[in-house]
N, C-alpha and C positions, 0 to 999 in steps of 0.2 A: 590160238588168236588168230582171228581172221585179218590178215593184213594184204596190203597191196604194195609190191616193192615197186611197181610201175610208177611213174611220174604224174600219172592221169589225177586230176583234180578230183578229190569224192567227198559226197556229203553223206554223212549219217542222220536218217531220219527217225525220230521217236515220236511213235503214235502212228497207228493204221488207220486213223479215222477219216474223215471227209478231207481234213486239210493234209493230212500224210500222205494219201493216196492220190490226191490230186497232184501234189508235188511231186510224187514219183513218176506221174505221167509227163509233167512238165520237163523234168530233168532228162528223162527218156528222149524227149522229141528234141532238147538240146544237145543230146549224145553228151551227158554229163553224168559221171559213174555215182553209184549211190546204193545204199542199203537201206531197209525200212525195218526197224524193230517196233514191236508191240508186246508189252507185258500179258496181253491174253491172247485172243485169237482173232483172227480177221473176221470181220461182219460178225459181232456178237449178237446173241439173242435179245439183249435189252434195248431199250429205246423203242420207239414207235414208228415215227414217220418223218420225213425230211421234205420241205417243198422248194423246189428249184424255181428261181424266179428267171427272167429271160437273160440276164447276164450269166448266170450260172448255165444256162443250156447254151449260150455261145462260147463259151468256156468248153465245155464237153463237145460242142461241133468241132471247134480247133483241135481237140484232140483225139477225134474220131471215136468218142464212145457215146455221142448223143442218140445215135439209132438204137444202140442196144438199151440204153436207159429207158427210151421211149416207147419201146415195146413191152416194157414192164407196168405200164401206168397208162391213165387217161387223163383229158384235157380237163382244165377248169372252167367254170362257166360264169354264173351272177353271184352277186353277192347281198344279204340282207341284215340291216342293224335292227336289232329287236330290243323293246323295253321289258322289265321285269315280268309282264305278264304274257310275253311273247309275241306281241304284236309288233310289226314291222312297221319303222318310222322312216326308213330310207332303203334304196335298193336300187341295185343297176345291173349292167352286163360289166362286172368290174373285170374280170380277168380278158375279156374281151377289148376293153378299154386299154388295159395295159400291154396287151400284144398289138393293138394297133399303133401304140406310140413307141414301143420296143422292139418290135420286130420277131419275137419268139414267145411262145407260149409259157405259161406257167404250169408245172407240174407237181402233184403231190402222190409221193410214192413210199412204201415200207424201206425205211432206212437200213435193215439189215439185207435186202435184197439190192439196195443202192450200193453199197459198201462191197458187195460180192461181185457185182456188175463191174464196178472199177476195179476190183482184183482180178477178176476173169480177163479183163481188157489189157492187163499190164503186158509188155511185150517178155519181158522176163521176170516171172513170179519166184524164181530161185533166190531173188534179191531181197525177198520177204522172210523176215525170222519170227515167228510166233513165241511166245511163252519167254520173252526176252526183256526181262525187267532191269531198267539201269539202275546201279546201284552208286556209281560214281565217274565223273567226267574228268579226265587229266589232260591239261595244255602243255604241250613241251615240243620245243623246236618247230614253231609255227605248224603244228600238227595237234591232233585231238585223238584221245584214246579213250573210249567207251567202255567201262566195266561193267558186267551184267552180274546179278546177284547169283547165279549160278557158276561165276569164275569165267565165262567167256568175254573175250575182249575184241573190240572192232575198232580199227585205226582210220582215220580219215582227215579232212581238211577243215570241215566244219560241222556242227552238230547243230540240228535244228528240231527245236523242241514243239513238237506238235502233238503233245501228249495231254491236252484238255486243259479245263479250267483250274484241275488239282495238279498241275503240273510237277514233276518231279524234276525235270530238267530247268524249270524256273526256281526253283529253290536252290538248286546247284549253282545257278547264274548267280542269283541274289548274293549267295556266299562268296562267291568269287568277286564279285565287284565289290562288297564291302570290305572285303580283306585286301585288296588291292586299292580302293579308295574309300577309306571309312567315310561314312555317310553317304554315299552315292545314292544306294536305295534306302528310301527312308520309311518310316513306318507308315506316313500318309500314302505313299504308292502302294506298299504291301497292303493297306486297306481300302484300295480304290475300289475294288469290287465288293458290292454291296449284295446283301440277300434282304430283300423287303417282301418278297413273293414267294409262295410254292406253287405247285400245280400238280394236278393228277393228268398225267398224258396216257391215252389209252385209245384203242381200237376197238370199235364194234361191228357187226353185222348192221346191213341196212334196217331201216325202220319205216315203215309206210308213213309217207306225209313228208319226208324229206327229199329235196331234189337229188338226184343222182352224180351232179357236177357242181354243186351250189356250197359256197362259204355262208356260213350261219354265224353271227356274233350277237350274244344275248348279254346285256349288260345289268348288273345287279348292285345290291350294296357290298362294294368292295370284293366283289367276285365276278367274273364272266364265264361265258361259255363260248368257247371257238371251235365251229366243226368245219371240216374240210371234206366233202362228201364225193365219194367215187361208187361206182356201180356196184361193186361186190363188198365195199367196206367203207367206214367212217372214220376218219381222224379226229381225235376230240380232245381239247386241252382246257383244263379247267383253272383258271388263273385266280389265286386266293391271295388276297392281303394279309399278311402277317401281324399280330399284335407288335406294337414297339419292343416289347419284352422278349419278343422272339426273333427279331430281326438281329442280323449279325454282320460280321465282316471277317476275312482271313484273319487267323486260321481256323475260325471256328467252321463246322460243316454239319450242317443239318442233315440227318439221315431220318428216312422215314420206313415204317412197316406197314404191313397189311391192316393192322390195329389202327394206326394213325390215318390210313386212307378210309377204311369203313367209317371212321368216326365224323371224317367230312362229308363222306356221301350220306349219312344219315341225316345231315342237315339240309342237304341240297337235292335229295333224290326227288322231292315233289315240286321242284321249281320249274316253271315252263321254259322250256328251250325253243319252241315255236308254239303258234296257237294250236297244235294238235299233238305236240310231243313233249312230255316232262324227262327230265334227266334220268329219273330211275329206270324207263324203258331202255336206254342206251346203256346203262350199267348192267341190266339183265344179259344184255347180249354183248357184252363184250368179249374180245378175243384175247387181250392183254391190257395190263395196266399196271402202272407204276407211281408213286409220289416223288418228286424231285423239288429240290431247290432250285430258284431262279435267280441265279446270280447276275449283276450287271454292272459293267464299268469298263475303262480303259486304262492301261498302264503305259507309263512314260517311256519307260527303258524296253526296248524291243530287243536288245542285244548286249553282249558284252563280251570281250575277246572273240572267241571264234565258236559263240553259243549263240544261235540266233532263236528267237520264238516265233510262233505264228498261230494262228486260229485263237481258240477259246483259251489258250495259255497267256494271252495278251488283252484279248478283247471279250466280251461278253454280253449278248442282247437277248431280252427276253423275247420269247416265238411269237408275238403277235403280227410283228410285220414280215415274219419270214425270210428274216435277211440274214440270220446267223452262220449256216451253213455257207450260204452264196458269199458272204464275207471272208470267210474262212478260204474258199477257193480264189479269191482275188489276192488275199496274202500270197499262195502258193504261187501265182501267175507273175505277181510282182516281185517276189524273190528270185525266181527262175528268170526273169527277165534281167535282173540285177546280176544275178550270176553267170549267165550268157554273155551280157556286156563286158563284164570284167574280165572273162577269161578270154574273149575275142581279142582284148588289149594285151595279151601276155600269151601269145601263141608258143613261145619256145619257154616259158617259166611260170610258174605259180606266183599269185599276186602276194605280195607281202603282207606283215598284221597291219599296218597302215592303210594300204591301199585297198584293202578287206574292209577295215574299218571305216572307212570314208565312202566308199561305194554303198555298204549297208546303211549307212546313216542317211545318206543323202538320197539315194535311190528307192530305199525299201522303207525304213522306220519314218522319217520325217513325211513323206508324203502320204503315209498309210494312217498316221496318227490321228489327224485331223478328220479323215473321212471313216474312221472307225468311230470316232466319238459322235459325229452326226448321226451316223447310222444307229448306234445305241441310244441316243436321244431320241431319234423316231420311233425305236422300240419299245423304250419307257414311257414316252408319252401316250402312245396307243394303249399299252397296258393299263396305265391309269383312267385313261378316257373311257376305255371299253369296261371299267370295273367302277366306274363312278366315283373315283378315288379323289373327293374334293370337290367343293363347288365348282371351281373351275372346269374340272375334268368332265363333270356332268353337264355344265352348260354347252360345252363343246361337242361332247358325244350325242346328247340327246336334242339339242336344238340347233346348233351351228352347223353341224353335219348335213342333216336334210335341207338346211338353206341353202350351203355353198355346194352340196351334191357329193354323192361318191366318185364321180368322174374326176374331182379335183384331187382326192387322194389316190385314186388310180393313176392319174399323171404324176403326182409326186413319187409314187414308187417307180413309173417307167422313167421318170428323170433321173432318180439314184441308179436306177440300170444302167441306163445310156453313159454314165459316167464312169462306169467299172473299167478296169484294164482287160485286154486280152494280151496274149504272148506276142512279144515284138518280132519273133524269127519264124513264125509259121503261117504260110499264106492258105487261106480258104475263103470260100464264098460266103460270106456272112450274110444273115437276113437282117433287112432294116425296116425299121418302124417311121412314123413320121418325124421323130426326133433325131433319129440318125444316131450312130454310135459316135462320140465325141472325139476318140482317139483316131477312129479312121477320117472322121471330118477334119482333123487338125492334120493329120498326114496328106491328105488331099490338097488342103490350102498350102500346105508348105511344098508339095510337088508344084503346083500352080506358080507358085513364086517364083521357084527354080526356073520354070519355064519362062515366065515373064523375064526374069534377068537375063536368061539364055536368048532374048531375041522376040518372043513371044508375048509381049505385054499387051500388045494391042486386041488379043484374043480372049475373051471372058464367055465361058461358058454360062449356061442358065444356073448350074450349082453356085457359081461365086456370086452371080447376081442376085441370088436369091438370098445370100447371107450364108452360105454354107450348107444348103441343103435341108434346113430344118424349118425355112421360111418363117413365120411370124412366131412361131413356138420356141425357136431359140433365144428369141428376145425375150421371151416371157418366163422362162426357165428360171432365171434369178428370181421372179416372184414367186415361184412354186417352191423353190429350193426351202426346206425346213419345214414343210408341212404345216399342220395347223398353226404352230408357233408364229410363221410367217403370214399365213392369211388372217390371223386373229386380230391383230392389233389395225389392220388394214379394214376391216369391215366392222369392229367394234363400234365406231361411232354411227356408223349408217344403220346399226341394230339396235342402238339403245332405245329408242323409240317402240321399234317393234318389241322388243323383250320385255319393256315394263308393260304392254298392254298385254302380252301373253302371261306375265307373272301375274299381274291383277286378275286377269280371267281365271287363273288357276286357285288364287286365293278365295275369291268369291264363289266359284262354281263347282270346284272338284275337291273340297274338303281337304285341302292340303295345307298344314299348318306349319309354318317355318319358325323354329325356335333359334334363328342366329346361323350365319353361314359357317362359324367356326365350329359347328358340330360334326359337319362333315360324314353324317351317320344318315344314310337313306334307308329306311327299314319299311319292309313289307307289313302293313297293319292289317289289311283286308281288301276285300274285293267288293266294293259296292259300285252298282253303275259302272262297272269297268274301270273305276280310278283307285286310286291309292292317295293314303295319306301318311304324314309323319308321325312319328310316335318316338315318346322318350325312351 
């Protein structure tokens, strides 16, 4: 049994993925003791890539890991949205715009390499235990005892389930919650994570004709291609809408093998990705590939007793927005801030069950739930828009996107980034974009308010006069929040006449025949004069 006879507060983290390793770093910075358990090995070979958004890079900067991570990858550049023929209908310097407004780059890198780098940067790797499969969690006398399948036991003060979308810790927590409070965890909550899409996630060697730093999004009938290009390899995700009879919720778990993957590839291998590349070319150059389910949803209960959930165990977002791993890192930061502040108020004793419950609820769960729901919605909307999943999704992606411009989407992403948290107890020289980081701006305003109360009320610097450093952008962020769902109703009236004209043009001149919007089936029938028509 791994026990700690001292009075030091100890966290048992289950799961050495993005969430768990980030939390380990955050706790180490706070001086909070921990162990990190994983049922497998650190940095396993499955999975392909992870995209770090600016707020993820800011967290790594604060943890002292950013330089090591950046050394393993290159910057991202422009973006191109394409129709089923591979023709571009919208493009811009997407990631340059995000960087301008948020302050940090967006980076795409190999997931295994990223996890290995996080592990190697840990100040004490002896706290990490591999092949440590959790079997049971016992709470007694305000402590927790984690029992492993091989009989080993670890004792601490809280357990954090960072063990993914199929979390064992979550199932144990649900059982304990319903045993203590029957009906607390409902069937509705257990089924909150739904699977309506699957995906081929893969990496390939470069293909001539593709930019070395670009993002390519190619839309089709209920599927899409998403490419993130790097000089030496390409990250590829094929998002595929499942038939209704194949969609599912917990506890059903769809598993796919090589045969399933090859069956989908055979249907899409001839589809254009760009005007010069078809998917089959990427498939032939694949370095690794797997087919996975894409769960999406957010749970209501993020903790019970001394068990706390984080990352994919409580929220899952489709990968189109590249926000999933970054959101998990946000969880780690917010939870570490909560524990650090709680323990600071109890220098000579550990917090009681009630004190722990109130802190985790008020400072971790409640603030995170709403943000997680917003992020999951952004990802889900992008997935459906890029896959032409319904008439509204088609209209937004194909026609509204080029009219509004990809700069708006880039600003939306930057806006989500700058409202993300950082560690409250680690000072560092953060990089700022046009928007400014909201927590930093709030702290600066509070400091200025204290100075004015102390007799310096007559002095107002340029930052305060400009409304907090963000200028007009801060005033307009409320308009950006929510992405196209916020933009759509505001511009729909102005676009009605224009859309009617465009629609009439296609009816008359491009041989497209619409058999009712309710069909939601955009099928490629032929290629005549570079136009497409609808078929039954």
